[in-house]
N, C-alpha and C positions, 0 to 999 in steps of 0.2 A: 704293906698295900697296894695294887699295879692298875695303872690306868693305864690303856688301853686307848689313845688318842686318835680324832679323825678318820676313822677306817669306816667303809659299807655293811655295816652292820646286816644277816640275814638271822634272821630265827625265825625257822617259816612257823614256830608254836606260839607266838605269840603275834604271827601276821608283823614283822617288821624287815621289812629292804628299803632301806636308807642312812646317809653320814649321820654314828653317832658314836659318845661314847658310853665305854665300858669299865664301870669301876669296879673290881677287885679288894676285895679283905676279908680276913678270918678264914679264908679257903672259899668264899661265897659271891653271889652276883650282888655288891652293894648298892646301885645302880646302874639303869643303862637309856641315857639320856644327850641330850643335846649340851655341847658347851660345858660339860664337869671339870672347874675348878681344876688346876691341879696341883695347888695347894691342897687338896683332899686323899692322894699317893706321894706316899713314901717314892716310886718309882712309877714313873709316867715314859711309852712307849711310843714312838710316834709310828701310828700303820697303817697314818696316810695313805692311798696308793693299794691296798689292801682290804679281803674283804676278814672280814670279824663272823664265825659263826662258831655254833657247839660243839664239841668235840662229837665226833664224826662216831655213829655208831656200824659194825661190821658181825651183821648175824647171820654169816655164816662162814668160818674157818675153823683149822684145827692148829690148839699150840699148845699141845699136849705133851712138849717136843721130850719129857724122858721116856714115854709108851716106845715101842719096838715091838710092836704087833706083826708086819711083813718082812720076815728074811732078816730079820735086825740092821733092815735099813732104818735114820730118820725119816718118819713120814711127813709131823709137825713140827711148824715156823719156832722161833720166841718171840712169843708178843709182842716184849721187850726189844726187842732188835729192831721190830720191822714197821709196830701200832703207830708208838707218835711223831714219827716222823713221817709219815703218814696221816696225821690228824686224826687217828684214832683214837679214844683215848677209851671204851668199853667195845670189847672182842664177845662175842659167842660162837665158842665151840660144840659144833653138833655133832657130836653122835663120836669122837672119838672116844671118848671112856665111856665105857658102862656104871652100872652100880659096883660091881667088885670092885672095879680098879678106880673110881672113885675117887676111895683113900686116898691112893695114891697122885691121881693129878691135885686131891685139892691142898695136900700139901706143897703145891708148884703155886697152885693157884695165891696160898698165902703171903710166896714171895716174892709174889709177882708184883712189878710197882702197874706196869696196865691191870685196868679191871676185866679180867676174866667170868664171865658167868656161864651157864651150863644146861645143854641140852642135851640129855643121857641115851646116850644107845638103847633102844628094848634091849638088845643081845649083851646082856648083864655082862659077859670079858669080853664086848670093847669091840671097835670097828675091825676086821677079817678075820677078828676069833670066831667071834658064833653066829654072825650074821646068816647065815646061809643054814643056821640050828634051831627048828622051833625049841628045841630044850633049853638051850639058851634064852629064849623067850623068855623075861624071867619079871613078868608082870610087878606081882605084891613087895619084890623088893628094890625094882624101881621108885615105886610110890615108898618104899618109905624116905630112902633116901633120897627123893624130893622133900622130904615134910620134914626132913633132920635139915636139909642144909637148904631153907626158900631161898631165902639171900644170894641164891649161885645159882639152882637150879630154874631155868625158865622154861624147858618142856624133855617136852620124848624127840626120838629121834629114828626113824630106820631107814637103810639104806641097802644095797645093792643086795639084796635078798635074791636069788634065783635071778639074777643078773643077768647079761651077756658081757659087759665090757671088763670085767672083771674074772677072767679065766673062764672052765669047760661052763659048756652052760649046761647043771643039772635036769633031769625032767623032774615033772614032777609024778609027787608019790604019794601015801597016804601017812606019810609023816612031816615031807614039806607039798604043802597046798598051796594054790593060787595066792592066800591071802592074807597066810598067817601069820607076817610080819606084821602088815597095816591092820589086822584084825587082834596085837598083841599091843602095839603102837595106841592105840585107838583107846584102848579098854584101859591103860598109864591113865593117856591124858583128861576118862574123865574122872575114876577114882582123883586123881589130884589135882584136877580144874585147870589143866595146864595143858596149853598149845601143844600139838605133835608137826614137827616136820618131815613130807615124805621126801624121797628120791629111788623112785618106783619107773623098773620099764614097764612096759607094757612083752605080755606074752598071749600067742593065740592058745584054740581048745587045743588041749594037748593028751591023748592018752586017759581019754573018758574026764579027763577034771575042765572046767571053763574056761574063757578067757582071759586073763588078767589083763583089763582095758584103763586108759586113767579119763577116759568117758566115764564109768563107773568111780575112780575113782575122785574124781574131783563134782560129779553128780552128788555122788550116792552116799558115801563111804568119809569123806572130809566132813567137817562140821567146823561153820565159818569159824575165823580165827586161826582154824591151822593150814600150815603153810603147806605147798607145793617147790620146790627149791631146782633152781637151772631151767626156770622156767623159755629161756630160750637154746635148750639145747638143740644138735642137730635132727632129735626124733623128729621132728614136726607136729610138735602140740602145738603151737602158739601159731604154727600157719598152715591152713592148706594146699593142697596140692595144686590148686586155682590160684595160689597168693593172696590170696584174704584167710582173713584173721579165723580161727575156727568158733563157728558161735558159739559152743561148747563153754570154750577161757570166759568166752564174757558171762553167761546166765553163773557158771563159778563164782565170777569175783562178783557179779550185785549179785551172792549168797553168803557173802562173806569170806570164799576160799584169797589167802595169801598165796599171791604169784613173786618169788624171791630169784633174782637174777645167775645169784650162785654160779659165775661165771666159771673158775674153774679152769682147768688145762683140760675140759674136753666136754664144755656144755654151757655153749655162748658161740655162734655166728651172725656172720650181720648179713646172712638170706634168710633168719627168720627175724632176730634183732629191729631193723632198721621199719621194715611191712609193716610190720606188728605198731612200731610206734608212729611211724606215718597213719595209718588208721586206728588214732585214738585208740592204739593199748596200750597203758601202760603197770608197769610193774611194781605191784608196792613196797616194791623194799630193794636197794639197789646192796649189793652185797659180792663176795671176794671167791668166796671153795678156798679159802687161801694155805696152799698147804707147801711144802719143800719141791714140789717135783714143779711151780707153776711163778718161783717166785721170778724168777729172768725170763718170764712171758708166760704164756701171752699176760698173767692176772699184771702182776711187778706189784702193785697194793692196791692199798685201797680208793686214792686218790686219780691213781691212774686209768679203771677201772670208771669215776663219775667222769672222767676227761671222753668219755670214750660213748657217753651218753651225754652229754654235752654237744660233742662235735656230731650226731648226731638227729639234734635239732632242739631236745632239750632246753630249756631254759633253767638258765643256775638256780632260779628260787624250787624250782621243781628239784632237780639234782640234788640240796642241801637237802631239801626238806625227805627225801627218798633213804637220806643215807644218815639224820639228825631223826623228830618229832619222829617220823612216823614210821623205824625202825624201834624206838623206845615204847610205840604205841601197843605193836605187835610181841613184842615181848612182855608186855606190860609192868614194866620200867620208867614211869610217866617221868617220875623225877628228873628224868636225863632228858639230855634231847636236847635243851632249851637253853637260853637266862633267860630265863624267871629272876626278878628279885629275889635271894633267899636262897637259890637253886645252889649245888654244886655247883664250882666254876671253871667249871672242866672245857674248852678254846680252842677252838682251831683259826690260825691264820693264815690268810689263801693268800695267794698270787695267781693270777691270770694273766698266761703269756698267751698274745697273739703272734701267728705265722704261721710256718707249712711245718705241720706233724702225720706220721704217719700211725694207724695201732693196727694194733694184726687181732683176726677172733682165734679159736682153738684147732680149725682148717686151714691153717696158714694164708691165710686170703686181709689184705690189705681193706682198709678205711681209712683216706687224706681228709685232714680237721685242721681247723686252723686255731684253733684254741687248744692249751694242755693247763692243768691245775696244777699246781706246788703248790706244797706248805710248806711255811717260813717261819711258824714258828708254832708250840703249840702246849697250852697250858694245863696242867691235871691237878684239879683239888685247890688251884689256885698257885701250883705252883709253876715254872715257865722249862718244862722236862727237854725241849727240843726247840734249840734257836743256834741254827746253824751262820748266818750271816750278822749273827749277831744286835738285831734290833734294838736286845735291850741296855748294852753294854758302852758304854761313851768308847769317843777313838782315843787308841793306846796317845797320843800327846794332849792332848784336852786332860790326859788324870792331873792330876792337882802336884804338884810335887812333894807334900806333905803325906799322898797317899802310900800304902804299905805297897803298892805296885814296886813306888821307885824303889825298894829296900835294897838295899844288897847283902849280900848272905857273910855272916859274924865273921868271918877268916874268908879276905881278898886271893886267891888259887892263882 
């Protein structure tokens, strides 16, 4: 058992934001209360001066690192290398795998220490392989796979279909119609009863085919609970030319469309995020779109992205909510993202630094901030899995001399 003593607990799911103790026993949250006796725990960790939150949930990342879909270059990151150090205990891989290669991804998921959930690409061959080809959009196989692995698969994803940033802009034709990927992923979502995530670029009418507009997507196509990622992209969905929040975005959010940050290496600019926030438009979830191309910047990791929102004026409680309980609700995993008694003890211990910091967007623009969050300890299922400063360890000189720490090798070399 572990007792986290004296930290400022922020648990939005239970409307808690105050100094409390957290007792962990048998991998579960045993108690959250004031002044829990140290006699209740085998290990007591003084976390005074830090924030104690549920383990963070990143609902947009790419962690199928054994997949080599693009010119045999690794696209995904290794979840175990990057999640725990940033306080993330649950990560959702969105669309890296499709139904055909999910069986290979599951082999990786089964040996991962981090909890990996999945939104299947509607292209059965996965990201960058079949995304432009409707013949690869396999609704039936996607639904069957989701039903076979309900503990892992939490939704479906479509991305990049006939989209400008990923190569030559193919024209619409009778085989590749404007809404083919959207209609296919929605069909899978309806049959499986799961949400869908969309990364869709607008296209004008051409060759006798109608326009593919984001307005139609968010106001007519998407269902309540479906997710539009990259909501602060440079394509100016959130902010109109006059600098005002797009009223269609407000309408869509009110009807239940989920707006996900999905920062990524090309999908977040200050000129959209800051005015949107100042005018009262909040995303529904903070996420990274983490992949091998952005871990050195501008994303770095989940808690770095969270720091950006803290520095544009969002309260710490809201930043934590959009990184814990809110994403848990979006993916229908409400047993996660909270510190309720009996819940799995996934916990992040976070330090807030004050000073002069700089944060970048994807267009190489800087925002100056006076706050920075960093993870100092992570617990997963009650076990301490990240502890770089040794918060739970004794000072070496204080270790009793009869402890095995002081034991010498059998032979003195």
